[in-house]
Structures are given as structure tokens and as C-alpha cells.
C-alpha positions in Angstrom: 43.1 3.5 -48.3 42.6 6.5 -45.9 39.0 6.7 -46.9 38.4 3.0 -46.2 40.2 3.3 -42.8 38.1 6.4 -41.9 34.9 4.6 -42.8 35.9 1.6 -40.7 36.6 3.8 -37.7 33.2 5.5 -38.1 31.5 2.2 -38.4 33.1 0.9 -35.2 32.2 4.0 -33.3 28.6 3.7 -34.5 28.4 0.2 -33.3 29.8 1.1 -29.9 27.5 4.0 -29.5 24.5 1.7 -30.2 25.6 -0.6 -27.4 26.1 2.2 -24.8 22.5 2.6 -23.5 21.9 4.5 -20.3 19.5 2.4 -18.2 17.0 4.6 -16.4 15.7 3.6 -13.0 12.2 2.1 -13.0 9.1 4.4 -12.6 6.2 3.5 -10.3 2.9 5.4 -10.6 0.3 5.8 -7.9 -3.0 7.7 -7.5 -4.1 8.3 -3.9 -7.4 10.0 -2.9 -7.6 11.5 0.6 -11.1 11.5 2.1 -12.9 11.5 5.5 -14.4 8.4 6.9 -15.8 7.1 10.2 -14.3 4.5 12.4 -14.2 3.5 16.1 -10.6 2.5 16.9 -11.1 3.1 20.6 -14.8 2.1 20.7 -16.1 5.6 20.0 -17.2 6.7 16.4 -15.0 9.5 15.1 -13.9 11.1 11.9 -10.7 9.8 10.5 -8.6 10.4 7.4 -8.5 7.7 4.8 -6.2 7.2 1.8 -7.9 5.2 -1.0 -10.4 4.2 1.7 -7.8 2.7 4.0 -6.7 3.4 7.5 -3.8 3.3 7.9 -3.0 4.3 4.3 -1.6 2.0 1.6 1.9 0.6 2.2 4.3 1.9 -0.4 6.6 -1.0 -1.5 9.5 0.1 -3.7 13.0 -0.8 -4.6 16.1 1.4 -4.1 16.3 4.2 -6.7 12.7 3.7 -8.0 11.2 6.9 -9.4 7.9 7.4 -7.5 5.2 9.4 -9.3 2.3 9.8 -6.9 -0.7 11.9 -7.7 -2.4 13.0 -4.4 -6.0 14.1 -4.7 -7.3 16.1 -1.6 -11.0 15.6 -1.0 -11.0 17.0 2.5 -12.4 20.4 3.5 -9.0 21.7 4.5 -5.6 22.0 2.8 -3.5 18.9 3.1 0.1 17.7 2.8 2.0 14.4 3.1 5.6 14.2 4.1 7.9 11.2 3.4 9.6 10.7 6.7 13.2 9.6 6.3 13.4 9.9 2.5 16.4 12.2 1.9 15.0 14.1 -1.2 18.5 14.9 -2.5 18.3 18.0 -4.6 14.6 17.6 -4.4 13.5 19.3 -1.2 10.4 20.8 -2.9 8.9 17.3 -2.8 9.3 16.8 1.0 5.8 17.8 1.8 6.3 20.2 4.7 5.5 23.9 5.0 8.4 26.0 3.7 9.1 23.6 0.8 5.5 22.8 -0.3 2.2 24.7 -0.3 -0.6 22.7 1.1 -2.9 21.0 -1.5 -6.2 22.9 -1.5 -9.5 21.1 -1.1 -10.7 19.4 -4.3 -7.3 19.8 -5.9 -4.3 17.6 -6.5 -0.5 17.6 -6.5 1.9 15.1 -8.0 4.8 14.1 -5.9 7.9 13.0 -7.8 10.8 11.6 -5.7 13.3 8.8 -5.5 14.7 6.9 -2.5 18.2 7.4 -3.8 20.6 4.8 -2.4 18.3 4.1 0.5 17.1 0.8 1.9 14.8 0.2 4.9 11.6 1.0 6.6 10.1 4.5 6.6 6.8 6.2 6.9 4.6 9.0 5.5 2.1 11.1 7.4 0.2 14.5 7.2 2.4 17.4 8.1 -0.1 20.3 8.5 -2.7 21.1 11.1 -3.6 18.1 13.3 -4.4 15.8 10.4 -2.0 13.2 11.8 -4.3 12.8 14.8 -7.0 11.5 12.4 -4.9 9.2 10.3 -3.6 9.7 6.8 -0.3 7.9 7.6 1.3 4.7 6.4 4.4 2.7 5.8 7.1 2.9 3.2 9.3 -0.2 2.6 12.4 0.4 0.4 13.9 -3.0 -0.6 17.4 -3.6 -1.9 18.0 -4.4 -5.5 18.7 -8.1 -6.1 22.4 -7.6 -6.5 22.8 -5.4 -3.4 23.6 -7.5 -0.3 22.1 -6.7 3.1 24.0 -7.6 6.3 21.5 -10.3 7.4 19.8 -13.3 5.9 16.7 -12.5 4.0 13.7 -13.0 6.4 10.8 -15.3 5.7 8.5 -12.2 5.7 8.1 -8.8 7.1 5.5 -7.0 9.2 4.9 -3.3 9.5 3.7 -2.1 13.0 2.5 1.5 12.9 2.1 2.1 16.6 1.1 5.4 18.2 -0.9 7.3 20.8 -4.5 8.1 19.8 -7.2 10.6 20.8 -11.0 10.1 20.8 -11.3 13.8 19.9 -11.8 15.1 16.4 -8.6 16.5 14.9 -10.3 19.9 14.4 -11.2 19.9 18.1 -7.6 19.2 19.0 -6.4 22.0 16.7 -8.8 24.4 18.3 -7.7 23.3 21.8 -4.0 24.0 20.9 -4.9 27.3 19.2 -6.5 28.5 22.5 -3.0 28.3 24.1 -3.5 25.1 26.0 -1.2 22.1 25.9 -2.1 18.8 24.3 -3.9 16.5 26.8 -2.9 12.9 27.6 -3.9 10.5 24.9 -6.8 8.1 25.3 -5.1 4.9 24.0 -2.5 3.3 21.7 -3.2 1.8 18.3 -1.3 -0.8 16.3 -2.1 -0.5 12.6 -5.2 1.5 13.3 -6.5 -1.0 15.9 -6.2 -1.7 19.6 -4.5 -4.9 18.7 -3.8 -7.3 15.9 -2.2 -10.7 15.1 1.1 -11.4 13.4 1.5 -15.0 12.2 4.6 -17.0 11.2 6.0 -20.5 11.0 8.0 -22.1 13.8 11.7 -22.0 13.2 11.6 -19.1 10.7 12.8 -15.5 11.2 10.7 -12.4 10.4 11.4 -8.7 10.1 9.3 -6.4 12.3 9.4 -2.8 11.1 8.2 -0.7 14.0 7.3 2.9 13.7 6.0 5.5 16.2 3.2 7.3 14.5 2.0 9.1 17.6 1.7 12.8 18.4 3.5 13.1 21.7 4.3 9.8 23.4 7.3 7.4 23.2 6.6 3.7 23.8 8.4 0.6 24.8 8.1 -2.5 22.5 8.5 -6.1 23.5 7.5 -9.6 22.6 6.8 -12.2 25.2 9.5 -14.9 25.4 11.3 -13.7 22.3 14.5 -11.8 21.7 14.8 -9.0 19.1 17.9 -8.5 16.9 18.1 -4.8 16.0 19.3 -4.5 12.4 18.2 -1.0 11.3 17.5 2.4 12.8 16.0 5.1 10.6 17.1 3.3 7.4 20.7 2.8 8.6 22.2 -0.6 9.2 23.4 -0.9 12.8 25.5 -3.2 14.9 23.2 -6.2 15.5 22.7 -6.2 19.2 20.0 -8.4 20.9 17.3 -6.7 23.1 14.4 -7.8 25.3 12.6 -4.5 24.7 13.2 -1.3 22.7 12.1 2.3 23.2 10.7 3.9 20.0 10.2 7.7 20.0 7.8 9.8 18.0 8.6 9.8 14.3 11.2 7.0 14.7 11.4 3.8 12.8 13.4 0.7 13.6 13.6 -2.8 12.3 14.2 -6.0 14.2 14.6 -9.7 13.3 12.6 -12.1 15.4 13.0 -15.9 15.2 10.0 -18.0 16.0 12.1 -20.4 18.1 9.8 -21.0 21.1 7.1 -23.6 21.8 4.3 -23.4 19.2 1.7 -21.2 20.9 0.6 -17.6 21.0 2.6 -14.8 22.7 1.9 -11.2 23.7 3.3 -8.3 21.7 3.2 -5.3 23.9 3.6 -1.5 23.5 3.4 0.7 26.5 3.9 4.4 27.0 7.2 5.8 28.3 7.9 8.8 30.5 4.3 9.2 31.5 2.8 9.0 35.0 -0.2 7.0 33.7 0.8 4.0 31.6 -1.2 3.2 28.5 -0.7 -0.3 27.1 -1.9 -2.1 24.0 -1.5 -5.8 23.3 -1.2 -7.7 20.0 -0.5 -11.4 19.4 2.4 -13.2 17.9 0.9 -16.4 16.5 2.7 -19.6 15.5 0.9 -21.2 12.5 1.0 -24.6 14.2 -0.2 -23.2 17.6 -3.1 -24.7 19.4 -2.7 -22.6 22.5 -4.1 -19.1 22.9 -2.0 -16.4 24.5 -2.0 -16.5 28.3 -0.2 -15.5 31.4 0.8 -12.0 32.7 1.7 -9.3 30.1 5.5 -8.9 30.2 6.4 -5.8 32.1 8.5 -3.0 30.6 10.3 0.1 31.7 8.1 3.1 32.6 9.7 6.4 33.6 13.4 5.5 33.6 14.8 8.2 31.3 18.5 7.2 31.9 17.6 3.6 30.9 16.3 4.9 27.6 19.3 7.1 27.0 21.7 4.2 27.7 19.9 2.0 25.3 20.1 4.6 22.5 23.9 4.8 23.1 24.2 1.2 22.1 23.0 1.9 18.6 26.1 2.0 16.3 26.1 2.3 12.5 27.4 -0.8 10.9 30.4 0.2 8.7 
């Protein structure tokens, strides 16, 4: 009887052990090749840095806790590193892609990054972290989406747009590096780009709400962001959900990423999307277009004005950001 009972217990334990399976988080594999190319974002041909032939680089769309395995091949004539701005790299700092935690990838060599956006949701970016490579491109967006069963504190938008906005120089990145190495300060930028262009169009349906993920990819200059005739509901700052205040315009500082919800609730026509420099004596402005899909009217009227040098105004706005508990 004891033998039968022992066999029964062993059988039950065996069945239970078969049902206990540790589900591993999904793996996503990428191969990126970094090369030089030529483009004229400000009307002057210049050398830029491409990733898989793209400027800006590919958008990295992942889900919380995905394991990212990314093989980066450096075809430049200089060592190169990418950093994953905002990804926490818990117990994984040697994948952060900055000097002190990583050695730069030599020319004609590769390095495989292995990291996980552990328990993170939101809009982030990646960019070169050595030399002045960021002045030539090599940057892009990272969107970390929630798992289906993880709620977010807002209705799922009809779509989302990444706006990589930043100051830009006509000078070659090697020339800028030599200029700084000579002991001089960085000069004033020549313009502002939105997704590698002086302006672009973002289209949506009337009555629907869209997520705008706005990142400052510049070298030195903050900018103010606004959309003609539309309010912006701030829902995320640096990957953290925040109290959802409404703004007419928002300051975005170098390296910062924010996300806003914009409802296409105005008359069906085209509207200005504006980014202009902050805290500078000379104001640089770039204009894109918010386009209603049923619009028959092109954008018109004066470009909406924004703050310029008011430092206190910017500080007061930043104090309104509160993490949503």
C-alpha cells in the first residue's frame, strides 16, 4: 500500500512539474549597418550617417520586456557607438553604449547589443554617443508599447507619430569636431530639422486622437513646440506617465522626449506645426503640416507665435509636470 501511495505521489508531482513552464520574454533580432551617405537637409550637400540606408535611422518598435538582440556593423572610418536614451539597462550597464561602459566599435567591425526595456513603456530615442557623430545623423526613435493586458492611463490613440526635432549644422561632423578640439565653442546652428527634413506632413482623420512622440535630437538648442489651433494633452515625459494637463505649447530640451495626445477636432483643413528655438537671440523656426484627410484647404495665415527667451516661463512649465501615481 505504501509503495502504491508513493508511486501515486510521484506521478502527481511529475504531472505538476510538466505544467509549470517558465515563459520567457520574446526575442527580437536586428542587424543594422552604419554607413556614410550624402544628403541636403538644409539645401547644401553634406556627409550624413545612415543606418540601413536611412536618415533618421529605423524606428525600433518593441513591447515591454522584449529581449532586443541588435547586431551593429560599423562601416564608417571612425569608431562608433549608439546609446539607448532612456532605456534603464538594469544590471546591464555594459550595453548602454557610452564611453566608460562600452568601447567604441572599430571601423569594419561589429558589436551585438543585448538589452531589455524592462517594465518600461513609452517613447525613447537612440543616437551616437562619441565624437560629433550625432551632428551627422545616426539617430532614431524607440517606441516601447504596453503588453495587451497592461492598461495605460488614456484611450488607445488612432495612431502615433514620431517627431525627431533638432538643431542642425551645414558643417561636416569632422569639421565641427576639429572646431571644438581647437578650444572654441560650438557656433549657432544653421537650421532645425523634423525627421531629417526642414518640414513634413502628418495626416489624420477628423474627430480622431493621435499620439505625437516629440524628441529633441539637437546638439545644443531647446525648442518650443506648438500646433496651430490645437491643444495638446501631455501624457508622458521621459517614459513616465504624468498628470494629464493641457498645453498650447511645450518646451522640449536637448535629449528630452515627451508624448502628447492631439485630437483632430477643428475644421477640416491644414494647420501649422511649429518648432522654434528657445533661449537664443536669433530665433530659428521650422514648420511642418498637420493635415486632415478630408481637407481641401492648404495651410495659411500667420505662423503661431511662441515664447522666445523667457527662461522663467519654461521653468514654471516644467514644474507643472507631475508623475501620475
